[in-house]
N, C-alpha and C positions, 0 to 999 in steps of 0.2 A: 876937446872933441876928437874922438878917434876917426881915423880916416881909412876908408877902404880904397886901395890904389886902383889905378887903371889896369886893364888887362895887359899882359905882355904880348909880344908878337905872336906867340903860339896860341893865343886865345885863353890863357889861364891866368889866374891871379898869382902873384909871387907867393911862395910857401910862407906859411905863418898862420897865427891866430889873429883874428881881428874882432876884438870886443867892442860892440857898438850898441847903442840903445835902439829901440824900434824906430824912433824918429830919425836917427842917423842912417839907419838902414833904408828907410823910405826915401831918403835924399841921396842915396848912393848910386854908383854906376850898376849895381846889381838890379836896381828897380828901374832907374831912369834910362839905362842904356849907355853905351860907350861914347855917345856924342850927339850932336844935333840930328834930328830925323833925316835931313837931307844928306848928311854925311854917312849914315848907317841905315840905308833903306830896308835892309833885311832884318833888323832888330825887331823881334816879335812879330814876324811875318809868316808864321806857320799856320795860317788860316784862323785867325782869331786871337784873343788875348792869351798871353802866355801865363804860366803858373805864377810868375812874379806879379803880374797885373792883377790876377784874381786874389792872390795871397794878401796883397797890401790893403785890401778892403776888408 
């Protein structure tokens, strides 16, 4: 199983290509967010679902 790593301190992913299946992408930090909701309260907080929330359906 391919792994998409956590974001670096600057908020970016490490450079590289990440080949993943759609299912792996759905379970990744790019869709689920960088941590528990109480740890990252501003994730997807721009007034409604973000593009990743809409896109995954």
